[in-house]
MINUTI-885894 format. One record per residue (C-alpha): x, y, z; residue in three letters; residue number from 1; chain. Coordinates in steps of 0.2 Angstrom, whole numbers, plus 5000, padded with zeros to 4 digits. Layout:
residues N
SITE     u     v     w  type  seq  mol
SITE     X     Y     Z   ala  NUM    A
...
***
This chain:
residues 585
SITE     u     v     w  type  seq  mol
SITE  5552  5492  5527   met    1    A
SITE  5547  5486  5512   gly    2    A
SITE  5530  5485  5503   gly    3    A
SITE  5516  5473  5507   thr    4    A
SITE  5509  5462  5495   val    5    A
SITE  5493  5454  5500   glu    6    A
SITE  5486  5440  5486   val    7    A
SITE  5468  5434  5490   ser    8    A
SITE  5458  5421  5479   gly    9    A
SITE  5469  5422  5464   leu   10    A
SITE  5466  5411  5448   thr   11    A
SITE  5472  5409  5433   lys   12    A
SITE  5471  5399  5416   ser   13    A
SITE  5478  5399  5398   tyr   14    A
SITE  5464  5393  5385   gly   15    A
SITE  5456  5378  5393   arg   16    A
SITE  5470  5374  5406   gln   17    A
SITE  5469  5380  5424   asn   18    A
SITE  5486  5385  5430   ile   19    A
SITE  5481  5387  5449   trp   20    A
SITE  5466  5391  5458   his   21    A
SITE  5462  5401  5474   asp   22    A
SITE  5480  5405  5480   val   23    A
SITE  5480  5417  5494   ser   24    A
SITE  5495  5422  5504   leu   25    A
SITE  5505  5439  5511   thr   26    A
SITE  5521  5443  5508   leu   27    A
SITE  5527  5450  5526   pro   28    A
SITE  5535  5467  5523   ala   29    A
SITE  5554  5467  5523   gly   30    A
SITE  5555  5449  5523   glu   31    A
SITE  5562  5436  5509   ile   32    A
SITE  5549  5424  5503   thr   33    A
SITE  5553  5409  5492   ala   34    A
SITE  5540  5401  5481   leu   35    A
SITE  5545  5383  5477   leu   36    A
SITE  5536  5369  5466   gly   37    A
SITE  5541  5357  5451   pro   38    A
SITE  5543  5364  5435   ser   39    A
SITE  5527  5370  5426   gly   40    A
SITE  5517  5373  5440   thr   41    A
SITE  5515  5391  5436   gly   42    A
SITE  5528  5400  5450   lys   43    A
SITE  5535  5412  5436   ser   44    A
SITE  5516  5416  5430   val   45    A
SITE  5513  5419  5448   phe   46    A
SITE  5528  5431  5450   leu   47    A
SITE  5521  5440  5433   lys   48    A
SITE  5503  5441  5441   ser   49    A
SITE  5509  5450  5455   ile   50    A
SITE  5518  5463  5444   ile   51    A
SITE  5504  5465  5433   gly   52    A
SITE  5511  5456  5417   leu   53    A
SITE  5498  5444  5419   val   54    A
SITE  5480  5446  5421   glu   55    A
SITE  5472  5433  5433   pro   56    A
SITE  5453  5427  5431   glu   57    A
SITE  5449  5430  5448   gln   58    A
SITE  5457  5437  5464   gly   59    A
SITE  5466  5452  5470   ser   60    A
SITE  5482  5456  5472   ile   61    A
SITE  5485  5472  5485   leu   62    A
SITE  5502  5482  5484   val   63    A
SITE  5501  5494  5499   asp   64    A
SITE  5483  5492  5498   gly   65    A
SITE  5481  5495  5480   val   66    A
SITE  5473  5481  5469   asp   67    A
SITE  5484  5476  5455   met   68    A
SITE  5472  5466  5446   val   69    A
SITE  5458  5479  5447   ala   70    A
SITE  5470  5494  5442   ala   71    A
SITE  5469  5501  5423   asn   72    A
SITE  5487  5501  5415   glu   73    A
SITE  5491  5519  5418   ala   74    A
SITE  5488  5514  5437   gln   75    A
SITE  5500  5499  5435   arg   76    A
SITE  5513  5508  5428   leu   77    A
SITE  5514  5518  5444   glu   78    A
SITE  5512  5504  5454   leu   79    A
SITE  5526  5495  5445   arg   80    A
SITE  5539  5509  5451   lys   81    A
SITE  5537  5501  5469   lys   82    A
SITE  5546  5486  5461   phe   83    A
SITE  5561  5479  5455   gly   84    A
SITE  5560  5462  5446   val   85    A
SITE  5576  5450  5442   leu   86    A
SITE  5569  5440  5426   phe   87    A
SITE  5576  5422  5423   gln   88    A
SITE  5586  5427  5408   asp   89    A
SITE  5592  5445  5415   gly   90    A
SITE  5578  5452  5400   ala   91    A
SITE  5593  5465  5396   leu   92    A
SITE  5590  5476  5382   phe   93    A
SITE  5598  5469  5368   gly   94    A
SITE  5605  5486  5359   ser   95    A
SITE  5611  5492  5376   met   96    A
SITE  5626  5490  5384   ser   97    A
SITE  5627  5483  5402   val   98    A
SITE  5629  5501  5408   tyr   99    A
SITE  5615  5508  5398   glu  100    A
SITE  5604  5494  5404   asn  101    A
SITE  5606  5498  5421   val  102    A
SITE  5606  5517  5420   ala  103    A
SITE  5590  5515  5409   phe  104    A
SITE  5576  5517  5424   pro  105    A
SITE  5585  5531  5432   leu  106    A
SITE  5585  5541  5414   arg  107    A
SITE  5567  5539  5411   lys  108    A
SITE  5560  5541  5430   his  109    A
SITE  5571  5554  5437   thr  110    A
SITE  5579  5571  5433   arg  111    A
SITE  5596  5567  5439   leu  112    A
SITE  5611  5573  5430   lys  113    A
SITE  5622  5561  5421   glu  114    A
SITE  5636  5562  5432   his  115    A
SITE  5623  5557  5446   gln  116    A
SITE  5616  5543  5437   ile  117    A
SITE  5633  5536  5431   arg  118    A
SITE  5638  5536  5451   lys  119    A
SITE  5623  5526  5456   arg  120    A
SITE  5624  5516  5441   ala  121    A
SITE  5642  5511  5444   leu  122    A
SITE  5638  5507  5463   glu  123    A
SITE  5625  5494  5459   lys  124    A
SITE  5637  5487  5445   leu  125    A
SITE  5651  5486  5458   asp  126    A
SITE  5637  5478  5470   leu  127    A
SITE  5634  5464  5457   val  128    A
SITE  5654  5462  5453   gly  129    A
SITE  5652  5469  5436   leu  130    A
SITE  5664  5484  5436   ile  131    A
SITE  5674  5482  5420   gly  132    A
SITE  5660  5475  5410   gln  133    A
SITE  5650  5491  5407   glu  134    A
SITE  5654  5493  5390   his  135    A
SITE  5649  5477  5385   lys  136    A
SITE  5633  5472  5377   val  137    A
SITE  5622  5457  5382   pro  138    A
SITE  5627  5447  5369   ala  139    A
SITE  5645  5449  5373   glu  140    A
SITE  5644  5442  5391   ile  141    A
SITE  5639  5426  5400   ser  142    A
SITE  5623  5422  5407   gly  143    A
SITE  5627  5424  5425   gly  144    A
SITE  5633  5441  5421   met  145    A
SITE  5617  5444  5412   lys  146    A
SITE  5608  5440  5428   lys  147    A
SITE  5618  5450  5438   arg  148    A
SITE  5616  5466  5427   ala  149    A
SITE  5598  5461  5427   gly  150    A
SITE  5598  5461  5447   leu  151    A
SITE  5609  5479  5445   ala  152    A
SITE  5595  5487  5436   arg  153    A
SITE  5581  5480  5447   ser  154    A
SITE  5590  5488  5462   leu  155    A
SITE  5595  5505  5453   ile  156    A
SITE  5578  5514  5458   thr  157    A
SITE  5580  5507  5478   asp  158    A
SITE  5562  5498  5475   pro  159    A
SITE  5551  5494  5490   glu  160    A
SITE  5549  5475  5483   ile  161    A
SITE  5559  5465  5474   ile  162    A
SITE  5554  5450  5463   leu  163    A
SITE  5566  5436  5459   val  164    A
SITE  5562  5424  5446   asp  165    A
SITE  5573  5408  5446   glu  166    A
SITE  5590  5416  5450   pro  167    A
SITE  5599  5399  5449   asp  168    A
SITE  5593  5396  5430   ser  169    A
SITE  5609  5392  5421   gly  170    A
SITE  5621  5396  5435   leu  171    A
SITE  5634  5384  5442   asp  172    A
SITE  5633  5380  5461   pro  173    A
SITE  5645  5392  5466   val  174    A
SITE  5639  5407  5456   arg  175    A
SITE  5622  5401  5462   thr  176    A
SITE  5627  5402  5479   ser  177    A
SITE  5636  5419  5477   asn  178    A
SITE  5620  5425  5471   leu  179    A
SITE  5610  5420  5485   ala  180    A
SITE  5621  5428  5496   gln  181    A
SITE  5620  5445  5487   leu  182    A
SITE  5602  5443  5489   leu  183    A
SITE  5603  5441  5508   ala  184    A
SITE  5615  5457  5506   glu  185    A
SITE  5603  5467  5497   val  186    A
SITE  5589  5463  5508   asn  187    A
SITE  5600  5468  5525   ala  188    A
SITE  5605  5484  5515   ala  189    A
SITE  5588  5489  5509   thr  190    A
SITE  5575  5480  5521   asp  191    A
SITE  5564  5478  5505   ala  192    A
SITE  5551  5464  5504   thr  193    A
SITE  5557  5449  5491   met  194    A
SITE  5550  5436  5485   leu  195    A
SITE  5561  5423  5475   val  196    A
SITE  5554  5410  5463   val  197    A
SITE  5564  5394  5462   thr  198    A
SITE  5566  5375  5464   his  199    A
SITE  5584  5374  5470   asn  200    A
SITE  5582  5366  5486   ile  201    A
SITE  5597  5371  5494   glu  202    A
SITE  5592  5390  5492   leu  203    A
SITE  5577  5386  5496   ser  204    A
SITE  5582  5380  5514   arg  205    A
SITE  5594  5392  5518   thr  206    A
SITE  5590  5409  5511   leu  207    A
SITE  5571  5414  5514   pro  208    A
SITE  5561  5418  5531   asp  209    A
SITE  5545  5410  5522   asn  210    A
SITE  5542  5397  5511   leu  211    A
SITE  5528  5392  5499   gly  212    A
SITE  5524  5377  5488   met  213    A
SITE  5514  5377  5471   leu  214    A
SITE  5508  5360  5467   tyr  215    A
SITE  5492  5353  5457   leu  216    A
SITE  5486  5370  5453   arg  217    A
SITE  5485  5375  5471   glu  218    A
SITE  5496  5383  5485   leu  219    A
SITE  5498  5366  5495   val  220    A
SITE  5507  5375  5510   met  221    A
SITE  5514  5392  5515   phe  222    A
SITE  5522  5398  5532   gly  223    A
SITE  5538  5403  5541   pro  224    A
SITE  5554  5392  5535   arg  225    A
SITE  5554  5384  5552   glu  226    A
SITE  5538  5376  5551   glu  227    A
SITE  5539  5373  5533   phe  228    A
SITE  5556  5363  5532   leu  229    A
SITE  5550  5352  5546   leu  230    A
SITE  5535  5347  5540   thr  231    A
SITE  5530  5329  5536   asp  232    A
SITE  5518  5333  5523   his  233    A
SITE  5520  5320  5509   pro  234    A
SITE  5522  5333  5493   val  235    A
SITE  5533  5345  5502   val  236    A
SITE  5543  5333  5510   ser  237    A
SITE  5548  5321  5495   gln  238    A
SITE  5551  5339  5485   phe  239    A
SITE  5563  5347  5498   met  240    A
SITE  5573  5330  5499   ser  241    A
SITE  5572  5326  5481   gly  242    A
SITE  5567  5309  5482   asp  243    A
SITE  5559  5300  5468   pro  244    A
SITE  5546  5291  5477   asp  245    A
SITE  5530  5299  5482   gly  246    A
SITE  5516  5310  5475   pro  247    A
SITE  5527  5320  5463   ile  248    A
SITE  5530  5311  5447   gly  249    A
SITE  5537  5315  5430   met  250    A
SITE  5523  5327  5424   ser  251    A
SITE  5508  5338  5432   glu  252    A
SITE  5496  5328  5420   glu  253    A
SITE  5502  5310  5428   ala  254    A
SITE  5501  5317  5445   asp  255    A
SITE  5482  5320  5444   his  256    A
SITE  5479  5303  5442   gly  257    A
SITE  5489  5299  5458   arg  258    A
SITE  5480  5310  5469   arg  259    A
SITE  5477  5295  5484   asp  260    A
SITE  5495  5299  5488   leu  261    A
SITE  5494  5317  5493   leu  262    A
SITE  5485  5310  5509   ala  263    A
SITE  5492  5314  5526   glu  264    A
SITE  5508  5303  5533   pro  265    A
SITE  5496  5292  5543   glu  266    A
SITE  5486  5287  5528   tyr  267    A
SITE  5492  5271  5523   pro  268    A
SITE  5492  5277  5504   gly  269    A
SITE  5504  5291  5510   gly  270    A
SITE  5516  5281  5517   val  271    A
SITE  5520  5266  5509   ala  272    A
SITE  5528  5275  5494   leu  273    A
SITE  5537  5286  5504   met  274    A
SITE  5556  5283  5510   ser  275    A
SITE  5560  5288  5527   ser  276    A
SITE  5572  5302  5520   ala  277    A
SITE  5556  5310  5510   ala  278    A
SITE  5546  5310  5526   arg  279    A
SITE  5554  5325  5535   ser  280    A
SITE  5569  5335  5537   ile  281    A
SITE  5576  5333  5556   glu  282    A
SITE  5586  5346  5559   val  283    A
SITE  5584  5364  5553   leu  284    A
SITE  5597  5371  5541   pro  285    A
SITE  5607  5386  5545   arg  286    A
SITE  5600  5401  5538   gln  287    A
SITE  5612  5411  5526   leu  288    A
SITE  5617  5427  5534   met  289    A
SITE  5624  5443  5526   pro  290    A
SITE  5646  5443  5526   arg  291    A
SITE  5645  5460  5530   ser  292    A
SITE  5639  5456  5546   gly  293    A
SITE  5625  5469  5545   ala  294    A
SITE  5609  5463  5553   gly  295    A
SITE  5592  5460  5543   arg  296    A
SITE  5578  5469  5550   ala  297    A
SITE  5566  5458  5540   gly  298    A
SITE  5575  5442  5550   ala  299    A
SITE  5573  5450  5567   val  300    A
SITE  5554  5455  5563   arg  301    A
SITE  5551  5437  5556   his  302    A
SITE  5557  5428  5571   arg  303    A
SITE  5546  5441  5583   glu  304    A
SITE  5531  5436  5572   arg  305    A
SITE  5535  5416  5575   val  306    A
SITE  5537  5418  5593   ala  307    A
SITE  5521  5427  5594   ala  308    A
SITE  5512  5415  5585   gly  309    A
SITE  5507  5428  5571   thr  310    A
SITE  5514  5417  5557   ala  311    A
SITE  5504  5402  5555   pro  312    A
SITE  5507  5388  5542   leu  313    A
SITE  5495  5387  5530   tyr  314    A
SITE  5490  5369  5522   val  315    A
SITE  5479  5364  5509   ala  316    A
SITE  5464  5354  5513   glu  317    A
SITE  5460  5338  5502   asp  318    A
SITE  5442  5347  5496   asp  319    A
SITE  5452  5361  5489   asp  320    A
SITE  5461  5347  5476   arg  321    A
SITE  5445  5342  5472   asp  322    A
SITE  5438  5359  5469   arg  323    A
SITE  5453  5365  5458   val  324    A
SITE  5450  5349  5447   ala  325    A
SITE  5434  5355  5441   ala  326    A
SITE  5439  5373  5437   ile  327    A
SITE  5434  5374  5418   pro  328    A
SITE  5446  5386  5406   gly  329    A
SITE  5441  5398  5392   gln  330    A
SITE  5432  5390  5376   his  331    A
SITE  5440  5392  5358   leu  332    A
SITE  5426  5405  5355   ala  333    A
SITE  5427  5415  5371   thr  334    A
SITE  5448  5415  5366   arg  335    A
SITE  5444  5420  5347   ala  336    A
SITE  5433  5435  5354   leu  337    A
SITE  5446  5440  5367   gln  338    A
SITE  5460  5440  5354   ala  339    A
SITE  5448  5450  5342   thr  340    A
SITE  5445  5464  5356   gly  341    A
SITE  5463  5464  5361   asp  342    A
SITE  5469  5467  5343   leu  343    A
SITE  5456  5482  5341   tyr  344    A
SITE  5461  5489  5359   ala  345    A
SITE  5478  5489  5353   leu  346    A
SITE  5473  5500  5337   gly  347    A
SITE  5464  5511  5348   leu  348    A
SITE  5479  5513  5360   asp  349    A
SITE  5491  5516  5345   thr  350    A
SITE  5481  5529  5339   leu  351    A
SITE  5478  5537  5354   arg  352    A
SITE  5496  5537  5361   met  353    A
SITE  5503  5541  5344   gly  354    A
SITE  5500  5560  5349   val  355    A
SITE  5507  5559  5365   arg  356    A
SITE  5523  5564  5371   arg  357    A
SITE  5539  5560  5372   pro  358    A
SITE  5537  5553  5352   phe  359    A
SITE  5551  5540  5349   ala  360    A
SITE  5555  5548  5333   ala  361    A
SITE  5573  5540  5331   arg  362    A
SITE  5563  5523  5332   glu  363    A
SITE  5551  5528  5320   ala  364    A
SITE  5564  5533  5307   leu  365    A
SITE  5574  5517  5309   glu  366    A
SITE  5559  5507  5307   gln  367    A
SITE  5553  5517  5292   phe  368    A
SITE  5570  5515  5283   trp  369    A
SITE  5571  5496  5287   phe  370    A
SITE  5552  5492  5280   val  371    A
SITE  5555  5502  5265   val  372    A
SITE  5573  5494  5263   ser  373    A
SITE  5565  5477  5263   val  374    A
SITE  5549  5480  5253   ser  375    A
SITE  5554  5491  5238   trp  376    A
SITE  5562  5479  5227   leu  377    A
SITE  5548  5464  5229   pro  378    A
SITE  5534  5477  5228   ala  379    A
SITE  5543  5482  5210   ile  380    A
SITE  5543  5465  5206   leu  381    A
SITE  5526  5460  5209   ile  382    A
SITE  5519  5478  5202   ala  383    A
SITE  5525  5473  5184   ile  384    A
SITE  5517  5456  5182   pro  385    A
SITE  5502  5464  5191   phe  386    A
SITE  5500  5479  5178   gly  387    A
SITE  5504  5468  5165   ala  388    A
SITE  5490  5454  5169   val  389    A
SITE  5477  5467  5172   ile  390    A
SITE  5480  5476  5155   ala  391    A
SITE  5481  5460  5145   leu  392    A
SITE  5465  5454  5154   gln  393    A
SITE  5456  5469  5152   leu  394    A
SITE  5463  5474  5133   gly  395    A
SITE  5456  5456  5129   thr  396    A
SITE  5440  5461  5134   leu  397    A
SITE  5438  5479  5128   thr  398    A
SITE  5441  5471  5112   val  399    A
SITE  5428  5458  5111   gln  400    A
SITE  5416  5470  5116   val  401    A
SITE  5422  5485  5105   gly  402    A
SITE  5429  5496  5117   ala  403    A
SITE  5446  5495  5117   gln  404    A
SITE  5449  5514  5119   ser  405    A
SITE  5444  5512  5135   phe  406    A
SITE  5456  5498  5139   thr  407    A
SITE  5468  5512  5147   gly  408    A
SITE  5455  5519  5159   ala  409    A
SITE  5451  5503  5165   ala  410    A
SITE  5469  5495  5169   ser  411    A
SITE  5475  5512  5176   val  412    A
SITE  5460  5513  5188   leu  413    A
SITE  5462  5495  5192   ala  414    A
SITE  5480  5497  5195   val  415    A
SITE  5477  5513  5206   val  416    A
SITE  5463  5508  5216   gln  417    A
SITE  5464  5490  5220   gln  418    A
SITE  5482  5483  5214   ala  419    A
SITE  5494  5495  5221   ala  420    A
SITE  5487  5497  5239   pro  421    A
SITE  5484  5477  5240   ile  422    A
SITE  5501  5474  5233   val  423    A
SITE  5508  5486  5245   thr  424    A
SITE  5500  5478  5259   cys  425    A
SITE  5505  5461  5256   leu  426    A
SITE  5523  5465  5252   val  427    A
SITE  5524  5475  5269   ile  428    A
SITE  5516  5461  5279   ala  429    A
SITE  5526  5447  5272   gly  430    A
SITE  5543  5457  5272   ala  431    A
SITE  5543  5472  5285   gly  432    A
SITE  5529  5466  5296   gly  433    A
SITE  5535  5448  5298   ala  434    A
SITE  5553  5455  5303   ala  435    A
SITE  5543  5466  5316   ile  436    A
SITE  5533  5452  5321   cys  437    A
SITE  5549  5441  5325   ala  438    A
SITE  5559  5454  5333   asp  439    A
SITE  5545  5458  5345   leu  440    A
SITE  5541  5441  5348   gly  441    A
SITE  5559  5436  5352   ser  442    A
SITE  5559  5451  5364   arg  443    A
SITE  5542  5444  5372   thr  444    A
SITE  5551  5427  5376   ile  445    A
SITE  5566  5435  5383   arg  446    A
SITE  5556  5444  5394   asp  447    A
SITE  5563  5463  5387   glu  448    A
SITE  5545  5468  5384   ile  449    A
SITE  5540  5463  5402   ala  450    A
SITE  5555  5472  5408   ala  451    A
SITE  5550  5488  5399   met  452    A
SITE  5534  5488  5408   arg  453    A
SITE  5541  5485  5424   val  454    A
SITE  5552  5501  5423   val  455    A
SITE  5536  5511  5420   gly  456    A
SITE  5536  5512  5400   leu  457    A
SITE  5523  5508  5388   ser  458    A
SITE  5528  5496  5376   pro  459    A
SITE  5513  5503  5365   val  460    A
SITE  5521  5521  5364   gln  461    A
SITE  5538  5516  5364   gln  462    A
SITE  5538  5500  5352   leu  463    A
SITE  5520  5499  5343   val  464    A
SITE  5517  5517  5337   val  465    A
SITE  5532  5519  5329   pro  466    A
SITE  5532  5503  5319   arg  467    A
SITE  5515  5506  5315   thr  468    A
SITE  5519  5524  5308   leu  469    A
SITE  5535  5518  5300   ala  470    A
SITE  5521  5504  5289   cys  471    A
SITE  5509  5518  5286   val  472    A
SITE  5523  5530  5278   val  473    A
SITE  5531  5515  5270   ala  474    A
SITE  5515  5511  5262   ala  475    A
SITE  5510  5526  5256   val  476    A
SITE  5527  5528  5247   leu  477    A
SITE  5527  5511  5240   leu  478    A
SITE  5509  5512  5235   asn  479    A
SITE  5513  5528  5224   gly  480    A
SITE  5529  5517  5218   leu  481    A
SITE  5518  5502  5214   val  482    A
SITE  5505  5511  5205   ala  483    A
SITE  5518  5520  5193   val  484    A
SITE  5527  5504  5189   val  485    A
SITE  5511  5496  5187   gly  486    A
SITE  5503  5508  5174   val  487    A
SITE  5519  5508  5165   leu  488    A
SITE  5520  5488  5165   gly  489    A
SITE  5502  5489  5158   gly  490    A
SITE  5504  5502  5147   tyr  491    A
SITE  5520  5492  5140   phe  492    A
SITE  5510  5476  5138   phe  493    A
SITE  5496  5484  5130   asn  494    A
SITE  5506  5493  5117   val  495    A
SITE  5519  5480  5112   ile  496    A
SITE  5509  5464  5114   val  497    A
SITE  5492  5469  5110   gln  498    A
SITE  5497  5483  5098   asp  499    A
SITE  5487  5496  5106   gly  500    A
SITE  5486  5515  5103   thr  501    A
SITE  5501  5523  5114   pro  502    A
SITE  5491  5540  5116   gly  503    A
SITE  5473  5531  5118   ala  504    A
SITE  5479  5522  5136   tyr  505    A
SITE  5483  5535  5143   leu  506    A
SITE  5470  5548  5136   ser  507    A
SITE  5456  5538  5142   ser  508    A
SITE  5461  5537  5159   phe  509    A
SITE  5463  5557  5160   thr  510    A
SITE  5448  5560  5151   ala  511    A
SITE  5437  5548  5163   leu  512    A
SITE  5447  5548  5180   ala  513    A
SITE  5442  5560  5193   gln  514    A
SITE  5454  5566  5209   leu  515    A
SITE  5445  5554  5220   gln  516    A
SITE  5451  5540  5211   asp  517    A
SITE  5468  5544  5215   leu  518    A
SITE  5464  5548  5233   trp  519    A
SITE  5454  5531  5236   val  520    A
SITE  5471  5521  5233   gly  521    A
SITE  5482  5533  5245   ala  522    A
SITE  5467  5531  5259   ile  523    A
SITE  5468  5512  5256   lys  524    A
SITE  5487  5512  5257   ala  525    A
SITE  5485  5521  5274   val  526    A
SITE  5473  5510  5282   ile  527    A
SITE  5481  5495  5275   phe  528    A
SITE  5499  5500  5282   gly  529    A
SITE  5491  5504  5298   phe  530    A
SITE  5484  5486  5299   ile  531    A
SITE  5499  5478  5295   ala  532    A
SITE  5509  5488  5307   gly  533    A
SITE  5496  5484  5322   val  534    A
SITE  5495  5465  5318   val  535    A
SITE  5512  5463  5317   ala  536    A
SITE  5515  5470  5333   cys  537    A
SITE  5499  5462  5341   tyr  538    A
SITE  5505  5445  5336   arg  539    A
SITE  5524  5449  5342   gly  540    A
SITE  5519  5455  5359   leu  541    A
SITE  5507  5441  5362   asn  542    A
SITE  5518  5425  5355   thr  543    A
SITE  5519  5410  5363   ala  544    A
SITE  5537  5404  5372   pro  545    A
SITE  5551  5397  5361   gly  546    A
SITE  5556  5398  5343   pro  547    A
SITE  5542  5388  5338   lys  548    A
SITE  5531  5402  5347   gly  549    A
SITE  5539  5415  5337   val  550    A
SITE  5537  5407  5321   gly  551    A
SITE  5519  5404  5323   glu  552    A
SITE  5515  5421  5327   ser  553    A
SITE  5524  5427  5311   val  554    A
SITE  5513  5417  5300   asn  555    A
SITE  5499  5421  5308   gln  556    A
SITE  5501  5439  5306   ser  557    A
SITE  5504  5437  5288   val  558    A
SITE  5489  5428  5286   val  559    A
SITE  5479  5439  5298   ile  560    A
SITE  5484  5455  5288   thr  561    A
SITE  5480  5447  5271   phe  562    A
SITE  5464  5442  5277   leu  563    A
SITE  5459  5459  5284   leu  564    A
SITE  5466  5468  5269   thr  565    A
SITE  5454  5459  5258   phe  566    A
SITE  5439  5462  5269   phe  567    A
SITE  5442  5481  5273   val  568    A
SITE  5446  5483  5254   asn  569    A
SITE  5429  5476  5249   ser  570    A
SITE  5421  5486  5262   val  571    A
SITE  5430  5502  5257   ile  572    A
SITE  5426  5499  5237   thr  573    A
SITE  5408  5496  5239   thr  574    A
SITE  5407  5511  5251   leu  575    A
SITE  5417  5521  5236   tyr  576    A
SITE  5406  5515  5222   leu  577    A
SITE  5390  5520  5232   gln  578    A
SITE  5397  5538  5234   leu  579    A
SITE  5403  5540  5218   phe  580    A
SITE  5393  5530  5205   pro  581    A
SITE  5398  5530  5189   gly  582    A
SITE  5417  5538  5193   lys  583    A
SITE  5423  5519  5201   gly  584    A
SITE  5433  5507  5196   ala  585    A
***
């Protein structure tokens, strides 16, 4: 029998917008439950809260007795091994073939030999009808195939709890029906507890044992399919019949002004705007059964619960709706402080997991090569005018005060300590960091990051650590390159343009500079590279949905990196001048 999930008093907000409040329900073990609701009511957010991908502000989610909300990330990683999740778009890893996607959880969490892994993976692929497509990458298959491949991956570890997000999204009616049939077969074979999030009326009428509906930021009804479908509740009846007349309008915002329509049908306000077709469903639709003829143990237990009267129908009261409307969201200042804390925490986690095994060495090497390849040429092109401007400005100043012999020392120290690490960071943030943010942001909105967390892997260890390390190493090497090019550029303009003495330019630097003057530039490069990598990863992992969200995250990552770089640079320079007075630049 599948695992148990007990949700109590769950509340979630994004910023000042409350998504839903005080949601309580229990997923009966081994049974199929469907969660319905108009678009934008937070169904997918609820599903991700159960798996621990979204953190509610209040409430508890007990998974086999362990609270997913109160658990730390290590405990959540362990709890997620009980789950299999089919995301809305499949959430396949784009760099892997279909077969590798399905086999991935077994390779990470078992010690099975490759031939054993292959046997089990092919069994699941055969179950979802993808034999012959296993060699293709996700970009080469259709949306329906991606969804079926995602289902195969979710089943590969024989989970106790299966969560399915919008299985009908992007599918035609025939394939939606086939997928629903497949879910029934899976439940019969595994007796797993299943939650299906959908707004497909036909699927919700025929597949589940239990039904719930989210609307106006609350759970308006939850209970056995037999009672749910025959209710005359105005919201549920309108939704299940697809009637345009009733409480549900074109948007959640508009619906808040129509609360009088949420009265029970006997109230005049509720009856007047509802057609007879929307009031109730007169005949209970036939429930979908496995084609194999296998009985569903969950369905048997469900009928026993209904017969015994231990499966009551929950209906929200009117005073609950009034209380929901008063729930405040987070203030802007609170969100800013939380984001700052989250960024700081990600930096600490990156340092902590950087020394843990297994280390993604190949990923780090690939990212390092990428960052260097897109950054070295812009760094050189920026370093030449930087060195020239510094040399020209300082050369002009030293001539005015009669200290022309110190031009070289001042120019080189300025380039080595200030210009080189700053230019390096700006280039890495604007080129490599922006690409890293866009890549992780795209993976986030495709649910690839969520899928990684579901299979028990830490995105920090697998993605953030190698990318941040790549930025740090690239920053150190590019810092040296920029310093050399900047010094040469300054030397050329000082000698050619300002008629400086060639020997004096470098001799003054060697006479006045100390070893720590060179070290401070390298240390800054390490710190700035770390900042660029962590900020890019943070914004990518926390991007808003859609292409616009990715674009905004890229822009924010560059701006935040610039601001942090200049702030940290001023702090380091001040400390250096205090520790080494007379030696700094």
